[in-house]
N, C-alpha and C positions, 0 to 999 in steps of 0.2 A: 482864619485859623493862624494864631501866632505859633512861632518856633523859638527854644530857647535851649541852653544847654544847660542840664540841670542833674544834682544827685537824686538817687530814687531809693527809700528802705521800703521792701516787701518784707512783710511778718507776717507769720502763722504760729498758731497755737499747737503744742505740741499735744497729741492725746485728746482732743478736743472731743470726740464720737465718743471714746470709752466713758469720760467722765459724763457727757451728757447721758448715756445709757445710764449711768449710774444712779445721777443725782442731776437731773436737768436744770431745776429750779435754783441750785446752790451752785453749779456749774455757771451760769449767765449772769449768777449776782456777782461773783466772785470775778468773772472775766467784765463785766462792767467797773466795779470798781479799780479795777487795775486800770482801767484804759483811764477812768473818769481821773484818778489819783497821780497816777504816774506817767503815762503815755502820753496823754494829749498833754500835760502841763510842761515838759520838758522838749516837746517838740514844738509847741509854741516860745519857748524860753531861747531854742535853738536857732530861732528864725524859719523854722519849714511849717508845713502845712499837711494834713491827712486829707488826701482829695477822694480817697475811697474805703470804704469800711467793709468787710468780706466775710461778715457774721465774726468768725472766729479772728478776722485777720485784717492787715492795713496796708494802705499805700499811703508812702509819704513825699513829699517834694520838695528839694530843701536847695537854695542859690550856691551854696559852698559845699564842697566836697568835705572839707575838714569838720565844719558843724556837723552833718551828716554822719560821719563816722563817731564822732563824740557824744551826740544826741543818742546812738544807737549801744555806745557803753554804759552810758548811763543810765538808759533805761534796762538794760540787763543787770546792773549790777543795783539798781533798785530793787527790782523784782527778785534779783535772787537774794537780799536782805529780808525782804517781805516771805520769801519761801521758807527761808530757814526756820520760822517760827510754826510752821505747817506740816500736817501730815502728807505722804505724798500725793495722795488721793487726791486731795487739795491742792495743791501747786499749781499755779500758772504759770507754764514756762513757754516759751517763744523761739523760733529758730529765724533769723533775718540775713537777709541777702542785700548786697548794695550796690549797685551801679552807678556810673554817672555816662551820660550820653545827649542825644538831639533828641528832644520831645517834643511832641504837640499839643497845643494847649487848645481847649474846644471847650468855651464855657466856664464851668468848673472841673473838668472832667483833663482828664492827660493820657495820652496815646504816644505809641514809637518805638521802637528797639531799646533807647533807654531803660524803657516800664518793663518791656516784656523780661531783657535779658537779669534785670531784678527779681521779678517774679519767678524765673527759672534757676537764680540759683538758691533763693530761700533753702529749695529742700536740699539742698547738700549741706549745710550749717549743722552742726550737732545742736543739741535740745539746750536752748540758753546759750548758743552762740552766734557767731557772725559769722559769715564768709563776703569778700568780695571781687571782681569782678579785675582782671588786670589793668583796664581804663585806667579804675578808681584807686587800684594803688599807686600808680604813673603820679598820680595826685596827688597823696599822701606820704610819699616818699620822704624821709627827711622833715617830716612838718608835724609830725603827731607821734608820743609815746608808744604808741602800738606797733608790735611788730606782727609781720605775716610771715605764714607759714605756706611754701605753696603746696598746691593738691595737683600742679599739674593741668594741662589744658582737657578741658570737659567739652563735652558734645550734648547740648542744651536742647530739648525738642523745638521744633520749630523755629530753632536761629542756624543758619547759613552754613557759619564756619565757627571751630572748636575755641571755646571763650577760656582765658586762664583765669584760674579760679586761686585763691588766696584766703585760708582761711586765718581772722585776727587771733594775736594769741591769746592763750587763757589768762595772764597775767596782768594783761590791758584789757580783757573783756571781762565779762562776769562767770563765766562757764565753771571755775573753782567754787564759786559761791554757791551756782543753780543749779538741779536744786539739792535739798538734800539726802545724804549718802542713804542708800537702804540700811536697814539693820544691820550690823554685822561686818558693814562695808569700811574696806580701811581707804585711808586717804592717799590719794595716787596723782602722780605728775599727768596733769590732762596736755603734758606736750609728747607723751610717749603713746604709742598704739596699749590702747585697756583691751583685755582680751577676757571675755567670759567664757568658762567650761563646765558646760550643763553636763546632769547625772546620764550618760548612758540608757536608753530606750532598753528593757527586756522585752524581747521579741518571741522569747520562749515559755514563760510563764513559771520556769524553773529556778527556783530561790538559789542554786550555786551561778547561775548566770548572774541576777543580783549582784551580788561578792566582786562577780569577775567585771563587771563594767564600774561598778563603784570603785574598784580597787583601781582602775585605770584611769578614771576622772580624776580620784586622788593623787596618783602618781602623776599625772599631766599637771596637777595645780601645782606639785611640789614643784616638781624639773624646771615649767616654764617660769616659774616665779622667780627663781636664780640669774634669768637673762636679763643683763643690766638694762637693756632698751627696750622693756616688754614688761606692764604692767598687767596682774591677774589679778579679779575677783577672786576672794575669800573665798575658802570652802564654805562657811557656816552660809555665807549669801549664794553661792551657786547652788548648795543644795534643797535650798528651800522651793528651785522649780523641778524636784524630782517627783514626777508622775503627774505632774503638771504639762495643760496646754496651753502655751503660748506661743506666740510669733516672736521673729527674733527684732523685728522694730520695738515691740514693747518690752521686750526682755533687755533690751538694750538702752531705753531710755529707764526702765527701773534700777538697773546695775550701772549705770554711765559707761556701758561698754561701748566700742566702736565695731568689735567684732565679737564673735561667735562660735563657740567648736560646740556641736551637737553629734551626736554617734547614735547606734543601736548594737546591740547583738545578741546573736543566734546560735545555740550550740545544737549539733544533729552528731548523736553516738560519741565519737571522742576528735569531733573537728566543730569548729568555730569560728563564725563569719564575723567579723566585726566592719563596721561600715561608720565612717566619720567625713563631716562635714565643717569647710572654714564658711562661715555667712558673715557678710558687712550688713549689720544692725539697722542700717540707714536705707540701704538699696534693696536689702533683702536677697542681693544676690551671692548666688555659691561663689565662693573666690579659689577654693582647692574642694576638692570631694577625693576618697581612694575608701578602698577594701581590701580588706584583710583577711584569709584564708590559713587558720591553721592548725595540726593537730594538738588537742590539750593534755602533752603527756606531763607539763609540767606548767600550772596558771601562772606560778612567779614570771616564770621565764618567759610566757606569752605577754603577760603584761608587762615588764621591762622591755622586750623587744619593740612592743606596740609603741609603749608611752617614748621611747629613745625617736622610731622613724616620726612619728607625729611632731614630737618637740622640735627635730631638726626642720623639718617641712614647715612648720608652723613661723620657727625661727627665720629661715630664709623670707617666709611671706610677709613676713609681722614687722622686720628691722630693717636687717640689708636689702632684702629686697625691695621694702618700702619705699625704701632712700633712694637706692641705686635705679628703678624707674625715674625718679625726677629728675636724675642727674646723667647717667650715662646706661650704655648698656651693658649688662652685668649676663652670667649665666644664670638659668634655673635649674641648674644641675644637683640636686640635693648632695649628691655624694662629694662633687665638686668643693 
């Protein structure tokens, strides 16, 4: 067995199973076309080789960290240009993770932590994006045009120690061009947290509750849109999900949002109960959840109170809180 140091790209198609469910032949044909026309030629031109195909994904090795990153960026950009002419349901979008480390070569296959960490990094990337390990960033610092945004130490499955993870800035990768935005979605800065606030579910069936839920949703969108370091998906785009059952990951991919607010409302006499959750659309984990019980004496006052409380908590969670967790210890007391 041969050992050597190599950079590894792990890539996987976003939404493959969903597309296969609606158009099996078309999905396979589009994936094959992207691989043949864009991916394989770029990897070969960059001095790399694909050593494993995994249905909707692949693993590739490179002798140079710089070549590996430049290749990944070029592939994402080319796919982004191609996707800009297609309907969302027909777009082929990849996530990519890159690591550099010691690998073992046996025949045509490659093994080792260098490969395993790259494969575990890939799900942490946004749709159309790239993430790299701390070891990879150290090799690339001041040698490439790309900028790196820290995502902090991450505990990866079956990897003994936490791995520092960095997101390749959208300006240098292709996330600004892949895929085309949903109808009605505005252009957003991708270096800011992007939040989608979906219409609150009416759990009681009363039309008045529907109006209350819609009002809170609209107020949240309006209020949070005024925060300078937070991008909010437009009302028109968010309300296309009203009365639709969708996973956080699916909504995030369609709306290009990293975070999603969902809620439900139930009325009993003159009391109203509202549940609100903030979800990471990539991991589908709840980051924050709260329940409000209020007297419904003034529907507008209730809307304003809940909107202010949620907006304050979300601002801390998604802006100051997000940056603070990467740099220093800070309070999570919303009032402070």
